[in-house]
C-alpha positions as CSV (number, residue, x, y, z in Angstrom):
1,M,0.0,0.0,0.0
2,D,2.8,2.4,0.8
3,E,4.4,1.9,-2.6
4,W,1.1,2.5,-4.3
5,R,0.5,5.7,-2.3
6,Q,4.0,6.9,-3.2
7,C,3.3,6.4,-6.9
8,L,0.2,8.5,-6.7
9,Q,2.0,11.1,-4.6
10,F,4.7,11.2,-7.3
11,G,2.1,11.4,-10.0
12,S,0.3,14.3,-8.3
13,E,3.5,16.2,-7.8
14,W,4.7,15.5,-11.3
15,H,1.5,16.6,-13.0
16,Q,0.9,19.4,-10.5
17,T,-2.5,18.1,-9.5
18,T,-4.2,16.7,-6.5
19,L,-3.9,13.1,-5.4
20,Q,-7.4,12.5,-6.9
21,G,-6.2,14.0,-10.1
22,A,-3.2,11.6,-10.2
23,Y,-5.6,8.7,-9.7
24,S,-7.7,10.0,-12.6
25,L,-4.6,10.1,-14.8
26,W,-3.8,6.6,-13.8
27,Q,-7.3,5.5,-14.7
28,A,-6.9,7.1,-18.2
29,Q,-3.5,5.2,-18.5
30,S,-1.7,8.5,-18.6
31,L,0.3,8.0,-15.4
32,S,3.3,5.8,-15.4
33,V,2.8,4.0,-12.1
34,P,2.7,0.3,-11.1
35,S,-0.6,-1.6,-11.1
36,P,-2.7,-1.4,-8.0
37,P,-1.8,-3.9,-5.2
38,A,-2.8,-7.5,-5.7
39,N,-5.2,-7.3,-2.7
40,Q,-7.4,-4.7,-4.4
41,W,-10.9,-5.6,-3.4
42,M,-12.4,-4.9,-6.8
43,K,-10.7,-6.3,-9.9
44,L,-11.5,-3.8,-12.7
45,E,-9.2,-2.8,-15.5
46,S,-9.9,0.8,-14.7
47,G,-9.3,0.3,-11.0
48,Q,-11.6,1.0,-8.1
49,P,-14.2,3.8,-8.7
50,M,-13.6,7.0,-6.7
51,L,-16.0,8.5,-4.3
52,P,-18.3,11.0,-6.0
53,S,-16.6,14.0,-4.4
54,D,-13.2,12.7,-5.4
55,A,-14.4,12.1,-9.0
56,H,-15.7,15.7,-9.0
57,L,-12.4,17.1,-7.8
58,A,-10.5,15.0,-10.3
59,G,-12.7,16.2,-13.1
60,Q,-11.9,19.8,-12.2
61,T,-8.1,19.2,-12.3
62,I,-7.8,16.6,-15.1
63,T,-9.8,17.9,-18.0
64,E,-10.0,16.4,-21.5
65,V,-7.7,19.2,-22.6
66,K,-5.1,18.2,-20.0
67,L,-5.3,14.6,-21.1
68,A,-4.9,15.6,-24.7
69,Q,-1.9,17.9,-23.8
70,I,-0.2,15.1,-21.9
71,G,-0.7,12.8,-24.9
72,V,0.8,15.2,-27.3
73,E,3.7,15.9,-25.0
74,A,4.4,12.2,-24.6
75,R,4.5,11.7,-28.4
76,L,6.8,14.7,-28.8
77,A,9.1,13.4,-26.1
78,E,9.3,10.0,-27.9
79,Y,10.5,11.7,-31.0
80,H,12.9,13.9,-29.1
81,E,14.4,10.7,-27.6
82,L,14.8,9.3,-31.1
83,A,16.6,12.5,-32.1
84,V,18.9,12.3,-29.0
85,H,19.7,8.7,-29.8
86,H,20.6,9.6,-33.3
87,E,22.8,12.5,-32.2
88,A,24.5,10.3,-29.7
89,G,25.1,7.6,-32.3
90,V,23.1,5.1,-30.4
91,R,20.8,4.5,-33.4
92,Q,20.7,5.5,-37.0
93,Y,17.7,6.1,-39.2
94,S,16.9,6.2,-42.9
95,G,16.8,9.6,-44.6
96,H,13.0,9.8,-44.5
97,Q,12.8,8.7,-40.9
98,L,15.4,11.2,-39.9
99,E,13.6,14.0,-41.6
100,L,10.4,13.2,-39.7
101,I,12.3,12.8,-36.4
102,Q,14.1,16.1,-36.9
103,E,10.8,17.9,-37.8
104,V,9.0,16.6,-34.8
105,D,12.0,17.3,-32.6
106,G,11.8,20.9,-33.7
107,W,8.2,21.0,-32.5
108,Y,9.3,19.4,-29.2
109,L,11.9,22.1,-28.7
110,Q,9.4,24.9,-29.7
111,F,6.8,23.5,-27.3
112,E,9.4,23.1,-24.5
113,E,10.0,26.9,-24.7
114,T,6.2,27.6,-24.2
115,V,5.5,25.1,-21.5
116,P,5.4,27.6,-18.6
117,A,2.8,29.6,-20.6
118,V,0.7,26.5,-21.3
119,R,0.5,25.2,-17.7
């Protein structure tokens, strides 16, 4: 239980949201944390339902726009990692792949500059 709570605490701090918001992110498979403990009383793929007041609070902090933003950021970060791997000589790509990676990496760098304004 302590590890699970620590994962949610990390998620809430990482995404600058409440603990309920971190749980909502986990339910939407947008939080990288371990599965809930094996002794969870209710075995649902989406995890245990929250109390209505918790769900209301999560809905205020984790909007559809926030989920979409995190999804876009994750994809941009994947391409940035590919670019970093290429620059470090870890992996090489074909000309077309490299063009795409460099184009998207440019978007990543541009977005990175505006993140404080977005959040």
